[in-house]
N, C-alpha and C positions, 0 to 999 in steps of 0.2 A: 144884287149886293153880294152876296155870296162870291160871285167869281171875281166882281170887282176886288174884293178884299183878297181872294186869293193871287189874283196878279198881281197887286201893288204889293201885298207881301214879298212876293218873289222876287219884282223888282226892286224892292228896298234890301232882299239879303244878296242878291246880287251886286249891289252897289256895295257892302257892306264887303263881300269878298274881293272885289276887285279892289278895293281901298286898300286890304291886306296884302294883296300880292303885289301893289302896286308902291308901297309904302318901302319898300327896300332900294327901288331906282328912284324916285321922286317922294320924299318924305313928306312935302306941302300937298302934293295931291292925295295922296294916300291919306292923309289924317283927313283932310278935307273932306274926303269920300264916306270916311267912315262915321265922320260927325254930322254930315248932312243925315245919310242913312240912318244915326239913332234918333236925331233930332224929328225926323218925317216919322219915325216907327213910333214914338211916343206923343207928339202932340198932333199928326193928322188919323194915322192909323188906328190907333187904339183907339179913341174917342168913337171913330166909325165902328169898329169892331165891338165895342162894348153897346152901342146903339142898336147894331144888328141882333145882337142875343139877346137884348132886352124889351125889344119894341113889343110884343104881344104877353106879356108876362103883369100880375097884377101884382102890385106892391102890398094889398091886403095879403096874398097869401103867405107872405113873410114877415110879417108883424108878428108878435104873441098877443093876440087876444083871446078873450075867455074860450070861443071856439076853437081856435087852434091850441090852445091847452088841453081843452079837453078831447079834441081827435086825437092828439099826440097821446096819451093815456089811454085811449081806447085801444089805438095801436099796439102799445105798450103791452096790453093786457093780451092780447091775443096770441103775439109772439111769445109769450112764457107758457101758453098753453101748449 
């Protein structure tokens, strides 16, 4: 998944750069390439990236429960000493 995300990001970035460089000669093609690369980045690449980063995490670690609040208070006291 890591390699898929890296390669696809480079392809999207390359398409955007191509769109910006071609925009002067052929505005229609340049704008199309820029628009497609932005749409793919936000609607396809970003959800895969978020899934990849969060797949092995527990939501309980990020919720404010009594145990987590006590743990934060305990760590705060250690840092002051």
